[in-house]
C-alpha positions in Angstrom: 0.1 0.0 0.0 0.9 3.7 -0.6 1.5 5.9 2.0 -1.0 6.2 5.1 -4.4 8.0 4.6 -5.3 10.7 6.6 -5.7 9.8 10.2 -9.4 10.8 10.1 -10.4 8.7 7.3 -12.4 6.0 8.1 -10.6 3.7 5.5 -7.1 4.1 7.3 -5.6 1.6 9.6 -4.7 -2.2 9.3 -6.9 -4.2 7.2 -9.2 -6.8 9.4 -9.8 -9.5 6.6 -9.4 -9.7 3.0 -11.5 -11.6 0.1 -9.9 -12.3 -3.2 -12.7 -12.6 -6.1 -10.3 -13.9 -8.9 -11.8 -16.5 -10.8 -15.4 -15.9 -9.5 -18.4 -15.2 -11.9 -20.2 -11.7 -11.3 -23.0 -13.5 -9.3 -20.7 -15.6 -7.1 -18.9 -12.2 -6.2 -21.9 -10.4 -5.4 -22.8 -13.5 -2.9 -19.3 -13.7 -1.6 -19.1 -9.9 -0.7 -22.5 -9.6 0.6 -21.6 -12.8 2.9 -18.3 -11.5 3.9 -19.6 -8.0 4.8 -22.6 -9.7 6.9 -19.9 -11.8 8.9 -17.2 -8.9 9.5 -17.0 -7.7 13.0 -18.2 -4.2 13.9 -15.5 -1.4 12.8 -13.7 -4.0 10.7 -11.6 -2.8 7.7 -11.9 -5.1 4.7 -10.1 -5.6 1.5 -11.9 -6.9 -1.2 -9.7 -7.9 -4.3 -11.5 -7.6 -7.6 -8.3 -7.3 -10.0 -8.4 -4.8 -12.7 -10.1 -6.5 -15.2 -7.1 -6.6 -17.7 -7.7 -10.7 -18.2 -11.7 -10.0 -19.2 -12.5 -9.7 -22.6 -15.4 -7.1 -22.2 -13.5 -5.2 -19.6 -13.4 -5.3 -15.5 -16.4 -7.1 -15.0 -15.9 -8.1 -11.0 -14.6 -4.4 -10.2 -17.8 -2.7 -11.9 -19.8 -5.2 -10.1 -18.9 -4.7 -6.8 -18.5 -0.8 -7.2 -22.1 -1.2 -8.3 -23.0 -3.0 -5.3 -21.2 -0.6 -2.9 -22.8 2.7 -4.6 -26.4 1.2 -4.4 -25.8 1.2 -0.8 -27.5 -2.0 -0.2 -25.3 -3.3 2.6 -26.3 -1.0 5.5 -23.1 -2.6 7.5 -21.1 -0.4 5.0 -19.7 2.9 6.9 -17.5 3.9 4.1 -15.7 2.3 0.8 -13.0 3.6 -2.0 -11.2 2.0 -4.5 -7.8 0.7 -2.8 -4.4 2.1 -3.7 -3.9 0.2 -6.8 -7.4 0.2 -8.0 -7.4 -3.3 -8.0 -10.1 -4.0 -5.2 -11.9 -2.0 -2.7 -11.4 -0.8 1.1 -14.8 -1.3 3.1 -15.4 -0.1 6.4 -17.9 -1.8 8.6 -19.9 0.1 11.0 -19.7 0.3 14.6 
């Protein structure tokens, strides 16, 4: 990871758990992320690895799928989220 974020940034701090979605289909990835977020402890900082989509014929499927899920706000446990530093995944902070 690159230099530390702002100390007041909810996405700063050590990563609690990680989920790698490589080789999953979009429906599998959605289900995996939903379960991952639901099981996460309060206040956790999660790293969901989607990859950059370089090996997808039509572009970044998983990255776009997970971004759309996060933007939709369908997971009330999510306090904050953003692309990770290399844009191959997302950091997700679970609410306390």
